[in-house]
LOPA-761118 format. One record per residue (C-alpha): z, y, x. Coordinates in Angstrom, 1 decimal. Layout:
% residues N
+--------+--------+--------+
:      Z :      Y :      X :
+--------+--------+--------+
:      Z :      Y :      X :
...
+--------+--------+--------+
//
This chain:
% residues 194
+--------+--------+--------+
:      Z :      Y :      X :
+--------+--------+--------+
:    0.0 :    0.0 :    0.0 :
:    0.9 :    2.3 :    2.7 :
:   -2.5 :    1.8 :    4.5 :
:   -4.3 :    2.6 :    1.2 :
:   -2.5 :    5.9 :    0.9 :
:   -3.3 :    6.8 :    4.5 :
:   -7.0 :    5.9 :    4.0 :
:   -7.1 :    8.0 :    0.8 :
:   -5.7 :   10.9 :    2.7 :
:   -8.1 :   10.3 :    5.5 :
:  -11.1 :   10.3 :    3.1 :
:   -9.9 :   13.4 :    1.3 :
:   -9.6 :   15.4 :    4.5 :
:  -13.1 :   14.2 :    5.7 :
:  -14.6 :   15.1 :    2.3 :
:  -13.1 :   18.6 :    2.4 :
:  -14.7 :   19.1 :    5.9 :
:  -18.0 :   17.9 :    4.6 :
:  -18.1 :   20.3 :    1.7 :
:  -17.2 :   23.3 :    4.0 :
:  -20.3 :   22.4 :    6.2 :
:  -22.7 :   22.6 :    3.4 :
:  -25.0 :   25.5 :    3.2 :
:  -25.4 :   25.9 :    7.0 :
:  -29.0 :   25.6 :    8.4 :
:  -30.6 :   22.9 :   10.6 :
:  -29.1 :   22.2 :   14.1 :
:  -25.8 :   23.9 :   13.1 :
:  -25.5 :   21.7 :   10.0 :
:  -26.2 :   18.6 :   12.1 :
:  -23.6 :   19.6 :   14.7 :
:  -21.0 :   20.3 :   11.9 :
:  -21.7 :   16.8 :   10.5 :
:  -21.2 :   15.2 :   13.8 :
:  -18.0 :   17.1 :   14.4 :
:  -16.8 :   16.2 :   10.9 :
:  -17.4 :   12.4 :   11.7 :
:  -15.6 :   12.8 :   15.0 :
:  -12.7 :   14.4 :   13.3 :
:  -12.5 :   11.8 :   10.6 :
:  -12.4 :    9.1 :   13.2 :
:   -9.7 :   11.1 :   15.1 :
:   -7.6 :   11.4 :   11.9 :
:   -7.9 :    7.6 :   11.2 :
:   -7.1 :    6.8 :   15.0 :
:   -4.1 :    9.0 :   15.1 :
:   -2.7 :    7.8 :   11.7 :
:   -3.1 :    4.2 :   12.8 :
:   -1.7 :    4.9 :   16.3 :
:    1.4 :    6.6 :   15.0 :
:    1.9 :    4.2 :   12.1 :
:    2.6 :    7.1 :    9.9 :
:    4.4 :    6.6 :    6.5 :
:    2.9 :    8.5 :    3.6 :
:    5.7 :   11.0 :    3.7 :
:    5.2 :   11.5 :    7.5 :
:    1.5 :   11.9 :    7.0 :
:    2.0 :   14.5 :    4.3 :
:    4.4 :   16.6 :    6.6 :
:    2.4 :   15.9 :    9.9 :
:   -1.2 :   16.6 :    9.1 :
:   -0.8 :   20.2 :    8.1 :
:    1.2 :   20.9 :   11.4 :
:   -1.5 :   19.0 :   13.4 :
:   -4.4 :   20.7 :   11.8 :
:   -2.9 :   24.1 :   12.4 :
:   -2.3 :   23.0 :   16.1 :
:   -5.8 :   21.8 :   16.3 :
:   -7.3 :   25.1 :   14.9 :
:   -5.4 :   27.2 :   17.3 :
:   -6.4 :   24.9 :   20.3 :
:  -10.0 :   25.1 :   19.2 :
:   -9.8 :   28.9 :   19.0 :
:   -8.5 :   29.2 :   22.5 :
:  -11.1 :   26.6 :   23.8 :
:  -14.0 :   28.5 :   22.0 :
:  -12.9 :   31.7 :   23.7 :
:  -12.6 :   30.1 :   27.1 :
:  -16.1 :   28.4 :   26.7 :
:  -17.7 :   31.7 :   25.7 :
:  -16.2 :   33.6 :   28.6 :
:  -17.2 :   30.7 :   31.0 :
:  -20.8 :   30.8 :   29.7 :
:  -21.0 :   34.6 :   30.1 :
:  -19.7 :   34.3 :   33.7 :
:  -22.2 :   31.5 :   34.7 :
:  -25.0 :   33.7 :   33.1 :
:  -23.8 :   36.7 :   35.0 :
:  -23.5 :   34.7 :   38.3 :
:  -27.0 :   33.5 :   38.0 :
:  -28.5 :   36.9 :   37.4 :
:  -30.1 :   38.9 :   40.1 :
:  -27.1 :   41.2 :   40.4 :
:  -24.5 :   38.6 :   40.4 :
:  -20.9 :   39.5 :   40.0 :
:  -18.7 :   41.9 :   42.0 :
:  -15.5 :   40.7 :   43.6 :
:  -13.5 :   42.7 :   40.9 :
:  -15.6 :   40.9 :   38.2 :
:  -14.8 :   37.5 :   39.8 :
:  -11.1 :   38.3 :   40.0 :
:  -11.0 :   39.5 :   36.4 :
:  -12.7 :   36.1 :   35.4 :
:  -10.2 :   34.1 :   37.4 :
:   -7.3 :   36.1 :   35.8 :
:   -8.8 :   35.5 :   32.3 :
:   -9.0 :   31.8 :   33.0 :
:   -5.3 :   31.8 :   34.1 :
:   -4.5 :   33.7 :   30.9 :
:   -6.2 :   31.1 :   28.6 :
:   -4.6 :   28.2 :   30.5 :
:   -1.2 :   29.7 :   29.9 :
:   -2.0 :   30.3 :   26.2 :
:   -2.9 :   26.5 :   26.0 :
:    0.3 :   25.6 :   27.6 :
:    2.4 :   27.9 :   25.5 :
:    0.6 :   26.6 :   22.3 :
:    1.4 :   23.0 :   23.4 :
:    5.1 :   23.8 :   24.0 :
:    5.2 :   25.6 :   20.6 :
:    3.8 :   22.6 :   18.6 :
:    5.8 :   20.0 :   20.5 :
:    8.8 :   21.5 :   18.9 :
:    7.1 :   21.4 :   15.4 :
:    5.9 :   17.8 :   16.1 :
:    9.4 :   16.7 :   16.7 :
:   10.6 :   18.1 :   13.2 :
:    8.1 :   15.7 :   11.5 :
:    7.8 :   12.8 :   13.7 :
:   10.3 :   10.5 :   15.8 :
:   10.3 :   11.2 :   19.5 :
:    8.5 :    7.9 :   20.1 :
:    5.8 :    9.0 :   17.7 :
:    5.5 :   12.3 :   19.4 :
:    4.9 :   10.5 :   22.8 :
:    2.4 :    8.2 :   21.0 :
:    0.6 :   11.2 :   19.6 :
:   -0.1 :   12.4 :   23.0 :
:   -1.3 :    9.0 :   24.2 :
:   -3.5 :    8.6 :   21.2 :
:   -5.1 :   12.0 :   21.7 :
:   -5.9 :   11.2 :   25.3 :
:   -7.2 :    7.7 :   24.5 :
:   -9.4 :    9.1 :   21.7 :
:  -10.9 :   11.6 :   24.1 :
:  -11.6 :    8.9 :   26.7 :
:  -13.2 :    6.7 :   24.1 :
:  -15.4 :    9.4 :   22.7 :
:  -16.5 :   10.4 :   26.3 :
:  -17.3 :    6.8 :   27.1 :
:  -19.3 :    6.5 :   23.8 :
:  -21.2 :    9.7 :   24.5 :
:  -22.0 :    8.4 :   28.1 :
:  -23.2 :    5.1 :   26.8 :
:  -25.3 :    6.9 :   24.1 :
:  -26.8 :    9.3 :   26.8 :
:  -28.5 :    6.5 :   28.7 :
:  -29.8 :    4.7 :   25.6 :
:  -30.9 :    7.8 :   23.4 :
:  -34.6 :    7.6 :   22.8 :
:  -34.7 :   10.9 :   21.0 :
:  -34.7 :   12.9 :   24.2 :
:  -32.4 :   15.7 :   25.3 :
:  -30.4 :   17.8 :   23.0 :
:  -27.0 :   18.0 :   24.5 :
:  -25.9 :   20.5 :   27.2 :
:  -26.2 :   18.0 :   29.9 :
:  -29.6 :   16.5 :   28.8 :
:  -28.2 :   13.6 :   26.8 :
:  -29.3 :   13.2 :   23.3 :
:  -27.3 :   14.4 :   20.4 :
:  -24.5 :   12.3 :   19.0 :
:  -24.9 :   11.3 :   15.4 :
:  -21.4 :   10.0 :   15.0 :
:  -22.6 :    6.4 :   14.3 :
:  -20.9 :    3.6 :   16.1 :
:  -17.8 :    5.6 :   17.1 :
:  -15.6 :    3.1 :   19.1 :
:  -17.2 :    0.0 :   18.0 :
:  -14.9 :   -2.9 :   18.8 :
:  -11.9 :   -0.7 :   19.1 :
:   -8.9 :   -1.8 :   17.0 :
:   -7.5 :    1.7 :   17.3 :
:   -4.2 :    0.5 :   18.8 :
:   -2.8 :    2.4 :   21.6 :
:   -0.5 :   -0.4 :   22.7 :
:    2.6 :    1.5 :   21.5 :
:    4.1 :    1.1 :   24.9 :
:    6.3 :    3.8 :   26.4 :
:    5.0 :    2.9 :   29.8 :
:    1.6 :    4.2 :   28.7 :
:    2.9 :    7.6 :   27.7 :
:    1.4 :    9.5 :   30.6 :
:   -1.5 :    7.4 :   31.8 :
+--------+--------+--------+
//
């Protein structure tokens, strides 16, 4: 019964993201669809890894979604700044020493913002999860990232559609995410910081 409730929560969240992506054009719409599929898989993976009760899921997901949104905002800003710096460095005029220093200081600032955000939400996670589940959350996030990267690497060499990604690999359609994965993180405290 608990699994059915958690599956229902996952499906409702995935459906709400799907509705929000409607109305966007072409490539952006495809990108949003891929991101929604990845997010849905992440929700399922974390839910299963943490073995959340229905009550815990109800309390946890709003906190985690707020955390994810704030993290995404900082990552987006950092990515935009990095891309601007790369473009400027590759231009004929390049960057002055003071512009390079400002860029480095900006990176330090965003790294500190990320760390501050993690500390802030660590406290909030402890309010809705057991300490063991908090540790398992961090392990599950890292494991999910590794599995996603491995799948994307594998798809890059097998994708017959040609380039499309930043690194020349084809676009990811979200199909086959983590085939063969049972979604378990081992639930071992010895894996906390691997």
